[in-house]
Backbone as a chain_set.jsonl record, in Angstrom:
{"seq": "XXXXXXXXXXXXXXXXXXXXXXXXXXXXXXXXXXXXXXXXXXXXXXXXXXXXXXXXXXXXXXXXXXXXXXXXXXXXXXXXXXXXXXXXXXXXXXXXXXXXXXXX", "coords": {"N": [[127.589, 108.084, 160.886], [126.826, 106.688, 157.407], [127.564, 103.566, 155.748], [128.848, 103.651, 152.563], [127.253, 100.452, 150.69], [127.722, 98.428, 147.892], [125.388, 97.303, 146.187], [124.33, 93.83, 144.266], [123.114, 94.651, 140.629], [119.486, 93.566, 139.69], [120.044, 93.064, 137.104], [122.91, 92.459, 136.957], [122.693, 89.874, 138.919], [121.132, 87.943, 137.846], [122.95, 87.866, 135.404], [124.896, 86.699, 136.887], [124.345, 84.254, 138.067], [123.126, 83.07, 135.756], [125.089, 82.947, 133.867], [127.979, 82.981, 135.092], [130.478, 80.685, 135.917], [130.99, 80.717, 138.516], [129.761, 82.216, 141.609], [129.377, 85.47, 142.249], [131.146, 86.297, 145.145], [129.356, 88.354, 146.407], [127.089, 88.036, 146.153], [126.724, 85.231, 146.823], [125.837, 84.735, 150.117], [123.416, 85.495, 149.912], [122.348, 82.714, 148.612], [119.912, 80.146, 148.169], [120.694, 77.968, 147.026], [123.9, 76.573, 146.35], [126.49, 74.818, 144.964], [129.223, 72.554, 143.47], [129.182, 70.126, 141.438], [131.09, 67.012, 140.294], [130.079, 65.516, 136.971], [129.663, 62.149, 134.656], [129.5, 62.835, 131.321], [127.739, 61.324, 130.102], [125.755, 60.457, 131.988], [124.642, 63.128, 132.331], [123.95, 63.923, 130.213], [121.445, 61.88, 130.022], [119.657, 62.624, 131.92], [118.995, 64.557, 131.619], [116.46, 66.639, 131.015], [114.364, 68.663, 128.302], [116.171, 70.664, 128.424], [116.389, 70.901, 131.359], [117.911, 70.012, 134.782], [116.919, 67.89, 137.18], [117.838, 67.827, 140.682], [118.431, 66.962, 143.775], [115.405, 66.86, 144.406], [115.047, 69.589, 143.497], [114.47, 71.682, 140.439], [116.289, 72.19, 138.058], [117.173, 74.966, 135.742], [119.277, 74.743, 132.566], [121.956, 75.758, 132.123], [124.533, 76.985, 129.704], [127.983, 77.289, 130.192], [129.26, 80.074, 128.71], [131.094, 79.378, 126.596], [130.864, 76.488, 125.627], [129.015, 74.734, 124.55], [126.054, 72.231, 124.377], [126.792, 70.396, 122.117], [129.701, 70.392, 122.17], [130.397, 70.032, 124.83], [129.994, 66.876, 124.785], [131.888, 66.372, 124.141], [133.561, 65.472, 125.908], [134.382, 63.372, 128.727], [133.79, 64.05, 131.095], [131.579, 66.75, 133.037], [131.41, 69.73, 135.101], [128.962, 71.01, 137.214], [127.61, 73.637, 137.985], [125.142, 74.609, 140.406], [122.568, 76.418, 141.732], [120.689, 78.399, 143.375], [117.998, 80.364, 144.001], [115.478, 81.773, 145.623], [113.003, 81.44, 143.792], [114.4, 80.678, 141.505], [116.546, 78.78, 140.061], [118.685, 77.267, 138.36], [121.529, 75.456, 136.389], [124.925, 76.026, 135.618], [127.136, 74.48, 133.435], [130.127, 73.249, 132.417], [133.371, 71.92, 131.134], [135.096, 69.531, 132.267], [138.159, 69.572, 131.752], [140.512, 67.88, 131.361], [139.287, 65.476, 130.666], [138.898, 65.306, 127.695], [137.858, 63.594, 125.437], [140.039, 62.078, 122.756], [140.374, 62.612, 119.57]], "CA": [[128.223, 108.289, 159.112], [126.715, 105.256, 157.043], [128.801, 102.952, 154.529], [127.876, 103.151, 151.019], [127.234, 99.252, 150.411], [127.019, 98.514, 146.721], [124.622, 95.931, 145.913], [124.536, 93.966, 142.452], [121.632, 95.27, 140.298], [119.117, 92.572, 139.108], [120.572, 92.168, 135.722], [123.973, 91.122, 137.508], [122.428, 88.744, 139.821], [120.531, 87.252, 136.673], [124.054, 87.175, 134.455], [125.939, 85.532, 137.561], [123.554, 83.189, 138.117], [122.862, 82.043, 134.472], [126.293, 82.842, 132.753], [129.471, 83.055, 135.369], [130.255, 79.495, 136.665], [131.691, 80.735, 140.097], [129.277, 83.536, 141.252], [130.107, 86.929, 142.981], [130.995, 86.513, 146.638], [128.877, 89.376, 147.26], [125.874, 87.202, 145.643], [126.451, 83.88, 147.816], [124.948, 84.497, 151.362], [121.88, 85.462, 149.402], [121.497, 82.08, 147.564], [119.189, 79.145, 148.768], [121.71, 76.406, 147.308], [125.026, 76.951, 145.492], [127.378, 73.834, 145.025], [129.601, 72.181, 142.118], [129.377, 68.364, 141.474], [130.953, 66.376, 138.63], [129.195, 63.97, 136.177], [129.671, 61.862, 133.685], [129.112, 63.547, 130.47], [126.776, 60.834, 129.44], [124.789, 60.532, 133.002], [124.058, 64.453, 132.487], [122.598, 64.136, 128.795], [120.874, 60.661, 130.184], [119.014, 63.051, 132.824], [118.327, 66.586, 131.173], [114.644, 66.549, 130.001], [113.773, 69.878, 128.06], [116.864, 71.616, 128.907], [116.215, 70.924, 132.959], [117.891, 68.829, 135.418], [116.155, 67.653, 138.73], [118.554, 67.005, 141.616], [117.668, 66.702, 145.731], [114.215, 67.309, 144.1], [114.975, 70.816, 142.467], [114.206, 71.438, 139.056], [117.109, 73.489, 137.553], [117.671, 75.409, 134.175], [120.523, 74.081, 132.452], [122.702, 77.271, 131.438], [125.512, 75.933, 129.223], [128.83, 77.93, 129.702], [129.314, 80.951, 127.048], [132.167, 78.529, 125.647], [130.847, 75.34, 125.708], [127.416, 74.208, 124.301], [126.175, 70.963, 124.211], [128.156, 69.6, 121.13], [131.247, 70.793, 122.7], [130.404, 69.028, 126.187], [129.678, 65.619, 124.551], [133.431, 65.747, 123.784], [134.603, 65.463, 127.125], [133.58, 62.303, 129.726], [133.246, 64.414, 132.514], [131.529, 67.649, 133.14], [131.178, 70.466, 136.176], [128.057, 71.919, 137.052], [127.664, 74.359, 139.349], [123.716, 74.7, 140.906], [122.36, 77.394, 142.612], [119.15, 78.641, 143.766], [117.546, 81.74, 144.413], [114.257, 82.225, 145.589], [112.159, 80.416, 142.915], [115.041, 80.629, 139.884], [116.971, 77.753, 140.203], [120.152, 77.019, 137.271], [122.854, 74.723, 136.662], [125.758, 76.469, 134.923], [127.998, 73.846, 132.821], [131.256, 73.158, 131.568], [134.129, 70.587, 130.683], [136.101, 68.665, 133.054], [139.67, 69.465, 130.248], [141.701, 66.692, 130.91], [138.928, 64.331, 130.25], [138.318, 65.442, 126.173], [137.973, 62.302, 124.282], [140.801, 62.28, 121.755], [139.22, 62.473, 118.064]], "C": [[127.879, 106.784, 158.641], [127.641, 105.177, 155.727], [127.929, 103.383, 153.415], [128.247, 101.639, 150.685], [127.148, 99.037, 148.938], [126.739, 97.137, 146.372], [124.714, 95.551, 144.763], [122.934, 94.182, 142.539], [121.081, 93.961, 140.191], [119.608, 92.079, 137.771], [122.047, 91.4, 136.112], [123.781, 90.288, 138.265], [121.979, 87.758, 138.557], [121.712, 86.75, 136.311], [124.941, 86.758, 135.407], [125.573, 84.106, 137.829], [123.425, 82.062, 136.824], [124.212, 81.942, 133.879], [127.781, 82.592, 133.775], [128.994, 81.57, 136.263], [130.851, 79.356, 138.167], [130.944, 82.346, 140.249], [129.785, 83.876, 142.193], [130.111, 86.149, 144.462], [130.008, 87.148, 147.497], [127.271, 88.204, 146.971], [125.762, 85.722, 146.761], [126.205, 83.868, 149.146], [123.924, 84.702, 150.758], [121.181, 84.02, 149.103], [121.187, 80.551, 148.744], [120.365, 78.468, 148.626], [122.963, 77.126, 146.079], [126.153, 76.063, 146.031], [127.828, 73.428, 143.629], [129.422, 70.808, 142.308], [130.132, 67.863, 139.895], [130.72, 65.074, 138.092], [129.826, 64.128, 135.299], [129.272, 62.654, 132.657], [127.449, 62.556, 130.221], [125.446, 60.757, 130.372], [123.948, 62.179, 132.635], [123.023, 64.383, 130.926], [121.561, 62.547, 129.313], [119.203, 61.322, 130.993], [117.795, 64.399, 132.389], [116.987, 66.235, 130.319], [114.439, 68.632, 129.726], [114.507, 71.108, 128.444], [116.939, 72.068, 130.822], [117.192, 69.595, 133.09], [117.198, 68.42, 136.652], [116.983, 66.938, 139.498], [118.038, 67.655, 142.9], [116.407, 67.417, 145.333], [113.415, 68.884, 143.788], [115.069, 70.625, 141.137], [115.233, 72.719, 138.691], [117.198, 73.512, 135.632], [119.221, 75.188, 134.124], [120.893, 75.537, 131.567], [124.128, 76.697, 130.549], [126.841, 77.298, 129.112], [129.177, 78.402, 128.868], [130.407, 79.983, 126.014], [131.905, 77.269, 125.363], [129.347, 75.011, 125.965], [127.449, 72.654, 124.401], [126.788, 69.956, 123.249], [129.335, 69.565, 122.135], [131.746, 69.823, 123.656], [130.405, 67.578, 126.097], [130.892, 65.279, 123.944], [134.37, 65.506, 124.595], [133.649, 64.103, 127.874], [133.21, 62.724, 130.735], [132.672, 66.119, 132.424], [131.479, 68.616, 134.781], [130.168, 70.928, 135.99], [127.724, 72.351, 138.077], [125.862, 75.011, 139.442], [124.239, 75.508, 141.948], [121.048, 77.993, 142.407], [119.081, 79.944, 144.551], [116.24, 82.402, 144.44], [113.441, 80.852, 144.567], [112.84, 80.324, 141.717], [116.427, 79.739, 140.647], [117.827, 77.338, 138.955], [120.785, 76.354, 137.572], [123.644, 75.079, 135.467], [126.933, 75.169, 134.647], [128.999, 74.178, 132.384], [132.158, 72.077, 131.841], [134.827, 70.336, 131.836], [137.736, 68.916, 131.747], [140.191, 68.665, 129.957], [140.859, 65.565, 130.506], [138.153, 64.534, 129.141], [138.702, 63.734, 125.771], [138.989, 62.6, 123.104], [139.736, 62.125, 120.441], [140.088, 61.587, 117.147]], "O": [[128.387, 105.805, 159.187], [128.181, 106.02, 155.01], [126.702, 103.455, 153.349], [129.426, 101.423, 150.404], [126.163, 99.675, 148.567], [127.481, 96.159, 146.278], [125.08, 96.371, 143.921], [122.051, 94.092, 143.392], [121.842, 93.042, 140.491], [119.579, 90.903, 137.408], [122.365, 90.254, 135.796], [124.808, 89.655, 138.511], [122.655, 86.739, 138.411], [121.971, 85.576, 136.573], [125.988, 86.351, 134.903], [126.281, 83.099, 137.816], [123.544, 80.837, 136.805], [124.518, 80.862, 133.374], [128.703, 82.007, 133.207], [127.975, 81.289, 136.894], [131.105, 78.335, 138.805], [131.198, 83.331, 139.557], [130.467, 83.209, 142.971], [129.146, 85.479, 144.83], [129.726, 86.891, 148.668], [126.613, 87.774, 147.918], [124.732, 85.371, 147.336], [126.374, 82.725, 149.57], [123.119, 83.835, 151.098], [119.966, 83.855, 149.208], [121.864, 80.096, 149.666], [121.107, 78.249, 149.583], [122.773, 77.981, 145.214], [126.718, 76.258, 147.107], [127.15, 73.755, 142.655], [129.532, 70.359, 143.449], [129.825, 68.228, 138.76], [131.007, 63.953, 138.512], [130.41, 65.121, 134.866], [128.444, 63.453, 133.094], [126.326, 63.059, 130.188], [124.317, 60.91, 129.905], [122.722, 62.264, 132.71], [121.851, 64.685, 130.701], [120.777, 62.334, 128.388], [118.076, 60.855, 130.831], [116.674, 64.85, 132.625], [116.765, 65.686, 129.24], [114.4, 69.535, 130.563], [114.011, 72.202, 128.714], [117.354, 73.091, 131.367], [117.374, 68.653, 132.319], [116.893, 69.528, 137.092], [117.104, 65.723, 139.344], [117.36, 68.679, 142.981], [116.223, 68.53, 145.825], [112.252, 69.288, 143.781], [115.614, 69.646, 140.627], [115.033, 73.903, 138.963], [117.25, 72.67, 134.736], [120.087, 75.314, 134.989], [120.274, 76.127, 130.682], [124.694, 75.766, 131.121], [126.784, 78.143, 128.218], [129.551, 77.686, 127.94], [130.365, 80.017, 124.784], [132.817, 76.737, 124.731], [128.684, 74.993, 127.002], [128.456, 71.951, 124.482], [127.214, 68.854, 123.594], [129.694, 68.571, 122.765], [132.751, 69.111, 123.648], [130.741, 66.928, 127.087], [131.085, 64.223, 123.34], [135.571, 65.347, 124.378], [132.464, 63.898, 127.61], [132.404, 62.112, 131.437], [133.371, 66.826, 131.698], [131.536, 67.835, 135.73], [129.945, 71.38, 134.867], [127.518, 71.67, 139.082], [125.443, 75.79, 138.585], [125.258, 75.575, 142.634], [120.456, 78.03, 141.329], [119.822, 80.414, 145.414], [115.852, 83.278, 143.666], [113.432, 79.636, 144.76], [112.183, 79.938, 140.751], [117.09, 80.124, 141.611], [116.947, 76.756, 138.322], [121.01, 76.199, 138.772], [123.297, 74.638, 134.371], [127.622, 74.86, 135.619], [129.101, 75.304, 131.898], [131.843, 71.277, 132.722], [135.16, 71.374, 132.407], [138.008, 67.998, 130.974], [140.505, 68.359, 128.807], [141.451, 64.612, 129.999], [136.972, 64.187, 129.156], [139.711, 63.04, 125.9], [138.624, 63.553, 122.415], [138.607, 61.634, 120.422], [139.676, 61.261, 116.034]]}, "num_chains": 1, "name": "protein.A"}
């Protein structure tokens, strides 16, 4: 008797890679790279070129966490970046570290 294994669809995989800060546990074993770093916001914006970040020789397309675009991220001194790579797709999903919000 064979077990039915639910595999993520291509749409679900793309959503996981580009929108979710934490990748689905079903997808993690398939990834070539997956890690989270904390960066200074100023550093992030100083190294970002045309919506991409190069890290460890890989160019990652920046994807903002749905609630936190570039203007919002600049209100924080630090951000979390979730790097993930699957084949030729490499993305960096960014969100703020809430404790580092700059007082207005």
